[in-house]
N, C-alpha and C positions, 0 to 999 in steps of 0.2 A: 459650310454654306449650305448642305445640303439638309443639315437637322434643321436652321432656321427656316429654309423654304418648306418644309414637312408642313410647318404650323400655318403658312399663309394659304398652300392649295388643301385643295378637301381629299379627304382621303379616299381611297378606292373605292368602288361601289360593291355591293357584295354580290358574288356571283350566282348563278342559278344552281340549285342542287343536284339536278340531273340532266344528261346528255342524253338527245335521241338516238336510238342504236343507231343510226346510220353514222353519226359521228361520233358516240362516245365509243363504237367498236373500232374507230380507228386511233382513237386517244389516250384513253385511259389505261393503256397496257404501258405509256410511257415512252422510255427510249433504251430499254435493256439492249445489251449487245448480243442480242441473236440472229440466225441466220434469218428466220422469217421476218423478223424486224429491219434486219437492212434490206430484206428484199424489197419489203413494203416501201420505204422510205426511199432506196434506189429507185425503183419505178414512179414513183410520186415528182421525184426530184427532176427524172430525166422527161416526165410529159409535162412537168412545169416549165423546164426550159424548152421543150418543145413548143409550148404554147408562147412562152413570153418570146422565144426565137422567131416564130411566124413574126409575131405581130412586130417585132423588131426589126425581122428582116426587112419587112414593108418600108418601117420608116428609115432603114438603112438605106435601101433600094431608091427611095425618093429623093434623099440629099445627094446620093452618089449619081443620080443621073440627071438630076437637077442641076449639082455643080460639075459635069461633065459638060452639058450641053449648052445652059444658059451662060449670060455674060457672069463675071464676077459682081456686076454691082445688082445684075438682077437677082443673084444667088443670096447675094449678101441681104437684099431685101426679105427674100423667103426666109433666112436664118433669124433675123431680128424679128419678124412677126411669130415665129415660131418659139422662139424663146418669151416673147410676151405673151403666145398661147401658153406654153409651161407654167409661165408665172402665174395666171388666172387658173387653170387648172390645178395649181396648187391647194388652191382654196377649196377647191371640188375633193381635192386629195384627203384634206385634214378635217373638212367637215363633213363629209361621206363617206370614203373608202375605207378609211385607218378608222375612225368610230365602228364603221359595221365588222373590220376584220377582229376588233377586239372585243366589242361588245356583244357579237353576234355570239362567238362559242362562248362567251363566260357567262350573259343575260340571259339567252334568248336561245339557246341552243335545243328548247323543247318544241319551238314555236317558230321555227326559221319561214316558213313560206308567208305566215303574215307579216311578221318583221320584214321579208324581201319587199312586199307590195308597198308597207308604208315606205320603206327606204325608196321605192322608185318614187312617189309622190315629192319626196324631198329633193331628189334630184331634179324634179321638174322645178320646184321653185325655186332653186338653187343656182341651178345652170342658164334659167331662162333669164336670170337677175344678171349673169357674169355675161350671157351675150352682148347685152345691151352695154354692158361697160366697156366692152371692147368696141361694137358696132357706132356707136355715137363719134368717139374720137377718129375710127377710120373713116365716117361720111366727112368730116371736117375736114379732113389731109386731104380728101379726095377733092374736096371743093376749091380747096388751097391749089393743091399740086397734082392735077389730074394724071398729069403725065408721070410721076414718078412711080416705080415699080412697087414702092413701100404702100401705097396708097391701096392697090388691089389686094396685095398680101396681108392686109392687116383686115380688112371688110371680109376675105374669103375666110380667114380665120375665126373671123366671128359667127359667120352663117354656120361654118358644121361645128363651132364648138360643144353645143347641145349632143351631135349624135355622136363625135369622137369620143365623149366623155360618157355616153351611153353604153358603147360597146366597152371601155372599161369598168363601169359598174357591172353589169351583166356579167363580165370574166369573172371579176372579183366574186360575185356570188359562187360560181363554181369552185373557187379555193374554201369559201367557208365551209362548203360542205364537203371540202376534202376531197373532192373528184376535179384535179385538173385536167383530168381526158375529157371531161364533158365542155370544155373550153376549145379545145386544139379544131374541134370541124370548124368552128365560127372563124379562129384565126386563122386556118389554114386558105379558109374563101376570102377572108380581107386581104391575105397576102397576094394570092393570085389573080384579085378582082385589081389589086393598086398596080401590080408590075404590067399587067396585059394592058389596063388603062393608060399606064404613061408611054408605053408605045405606039399605043392608040392616037393620043396626043401629040405626038412627035411626028407621026404620018402627016395630020393632018395641019401640022406647023402651029399649034395650040397650046403649046407647054409654057407655063407662065407662073407665076408664085399662085395668083388667084385661082389659075384651074387647077394647080396641083392640091389645094386645100379644098375644092369643090369633089375632088377624086377621091380623097380621104375620108370625106364626109360622106359620099354615097357608098363606098366599100363600108364606111362603119353600120349605116343603117342597114344593109343585107346581112352585115356578120353578125348584127343583134339579132335579127328576126331569127338567123338559124339557132342560136344559144337560148333565146324564147321558147324556139318550138322541141329542143331537149331539156329545158328546166320546166316543161309544160307541167308535169308530173306535181310539180311544186302548188301548181294553181288547182289540181283536182283535189289536193288533201290541205287545201287554204281553208276550204269550209268545216274541216274537222279541229280545226286551230282557232286558239283565243285572238278576237281584232287587237290590231296595234295602230295606233292612232299615229297619222304622219306627224302631227306637232307633238307629240310627245318624243317621237324618234327624233326629229331634230333638236328638243330641249336635251335629250340625251346625247346627240352627235357635238350639240354646242357645250354642252359641261366637259366633255372629253378635248374637245379638238379646240377651245377656244384660246387656250396657249398656244397652239399650234399657228392659229391663224397672224401672230407675230412673228411666228418662226418661219413662215413661207416668207413674209416679206425680207426679214431678216437674211435669209438664206440666198435668196435674190437677188440681194445689194452684194453679199458676200460671192458668190460664183456664176453670177451673169452680167454683172456691172459692168465686166472688163468688154463683152462684143458690142455694149450701146454707148462705151467711151470711144470705143476705137472708131466706131461707125464715124461717132459726130468729130474727133478728132483729125482720122485720116482719110474716112470714106468709105461707103457702101462695100467696095470690093474688097478692103482689108478684112472689113467684119464677114467675108465670104471667104476669105482664106483662111481665117482663124476656125470656120465652123468646118470648113473642108478637111483639115488635119486635125480635126479630131474626130471625124468620123471613123477610123480604125480603131480609137478607144472606147468606142459607143458599145462594141462587143462586151467587153467585162463591165461595162455599166448595165447595160441589160441582163449579164448574168445576175449581176447583185441583184438587181430588181427580182428577178425573177425567184431568186431563193427566199428574198423577203416576204414576195408573195406568199409562199409556202410555209414558210416559218412562223411567223407572225401568228396565224388563228392556233398552231399547236405552242406557240408560246404561251400565247392568252389561255390558252386551256390549262397549261402547268401552272401557271398564275393562280389561275381559279380554283384551285384543287391544292394549291398549298405545296406542289413540287420543286420548292427553290432551288433544292441541288441540282435536279435533270435540267431546269431552265438554266443555270448559271453553267452546266457541261452543255448543253446545246447552244450557247452563247457563244463559249468560247472555241468551239468547234467547227461553226459557220464562220468566224471572224478569221480564224485560223486558214480555214481554207480557202476563202473567197480573196484574203490578202497575199496570200502565195500565188495564186492561180492569177491574180493581176502580177507579182512581180515575174511570172514568165512570159506574160504578154510584152512586159516591156522588154526585157531581153532580147525576144525573138523581134520585136518593132526595129531595137537598137541595130539589128543586125541587117535586117531585111526592109528598113522603112523606106529605104529608095525604091527598091523595087515592088512594093505596096504601092507606093504613090504611083508607078509607071501603071500598075496592073489596074487599079483603081481609078486614074485620071488621064493615064495616057501620055503623063510628062507635062501636063499645064501647070500644076503647081511644083516643079519639080525643085525650085529655087526654095521652095519652102518644105522640102521632106524633113530636113531634120526635126522640125517641132512635131512629128508622128510620135516618137516614144518621148518626146519630154511633155507632151499632154497625157499620154498614157499614164503617167505617174498621179494623177488626180484618182483614178480607181483603184489603185494602191492605198492614197490614205482612209478611200473610202470603205474599203474592202475589210481592212482590217481591224475597222469599228462597227461594221455594218450588222454584227450579230450580240454586241454589246447596245446599240443605240436600238436594235430590236427588242432586245428583252426591257430595258427602261419603257419603251411605248408599251409592250405587252404587261407590265406591270402596273398600265394606266398613270404611267408618271410622264407624260408629255411634255411638263415643263420644262426638264431638262436639256429637252430639245431645244427650247428658247433659249434657254441661258446658252447654251454652245453656239447659237448663231448671234446670239446678243454681243457674244467676243469675237467672234468671227467676220461680223459685216462691218465693222470701223475697220479691220485692218483690210478685208477687199478688197472695200472702196478709196481707202487711203492709198493701199499699195497699187491698185488700177491706176491711180493717177502718176504718183513719183515713177513706178516701174514703165509707162508706156513713155513717160517724159524720158528716161533713162535710156531705154533699149526697144521703144518702138514697139512693133509685132512681138517681139520677144517678151517683152516687157508684160505683155496681154496674159501670155501664156503662163509665165513666173506668177502675176497676182492669181489666177485660178488655183495653182498648184497650191499658195499659200493658203488660200482660203479653205479648200479643203482640209488641208493640213490641220489648222485650227480647230476646224468643226470635230473632226475626228479626235483628238488630242482631249477635247475638252466633253465629247462623250466618253471615252475612255475612262477618265477619271471621275465622271459622275458615276459610271457605271460600278467603277470599284468603291465608292463612296456608299453607294445607294444600296446594291444589290450583291456583290462581290463578295462581301464578310457575312459571318453567320448572324449579325446584330437583325439583318433583314428579316430573316426566318423567324427568329423569335418574335420580331415586330409582327408580322402576319400572323404568328398564331394568336396575338391576342387582340387583333383587328385593327392595329394601327400601324401601316408600312409606312417605313420612312423612307 
């Protein structure tokens, strides 16, 4: 199948010939097993985890305290709106963040300042459209059911969408520069602002899904301002770089991400249908319970994301320089490491899941504590395929992600209805795990067929990677 698909999709874009010293000095040394190299990668991995950990801890805190302080129905409304926000932000990811991570190091390494400025303009156009897509149905729903907490949650998510995603974009620029340390101050401020703001809202009795989203939006604006100031050196150098048209950047992003647009929709159907079906069949409270029981496993999910942020630009650089063996080796190391770490977490939660629920929720969801280790199986499936999936994307073959989700989506939707009919809330958890498992399995098979054999290296040397 992969051989036939390579005829349909365009070949990889030819990479830039030379990287700037700031980036090249970090990347061209490959992945040799030396003490210095391990120290550099260890430090960058640690900083990436700190940065991602701070923003994830802010999200973790919001979900934790809202689940503790609000009714199950109100928290279910927040969970549904946040799931919708993640769905919409998926388009921002595949049409801006991922192309930035892949094309930036491979095609624009000598001209990053101007390239970043063009992508900021793309962000304004893209996110303005996405925000309207969220706000309009939210306003309609508010007119029809003004007392429903879901109305305020949808409107709040639509208002803050541009600001939350701008912080994601500027943080990603730090990773393109292979400087995760530059992102840490902004993430640290965001974390402090969010947690402090939550307690202020609680003190004044203003905790709601709407105010929670507004709080995250304000924190994102201020965190972005801090990062932009730290990256001001790129503005000063921009005058010496060649200008990049935002329209050209958008076309390039679309060329890369168009296959992932469909993948975003299908991935949502595979992995997020369950919470919406559960809310429709059982109620907002059940959706809130499911989301609350997912919170402990989000730790591993965010670790997977942090590592992906770090390795995708490096993988892309290896691909652009034809270092296929190193790319394969890195993909195997990342997948094995993340998969085993997720298994350790599952074992810990299986032993101490009830204690974890008591610490996090003070017994509010004690009857459902058994779901905590079950839902943690999803990051296991995702972890074992993360490195292989990143290798496919770095090789400018994102359509294989579309294939994986095209197979997983009908499985996820069908299993959601069947499993929930048979097992209720447990069926929703089982459907999520099945969806992640199918996606991961197909991603690994695609990797083995495309990159995991020597014929890929031979093909790239002739300018036609398959």
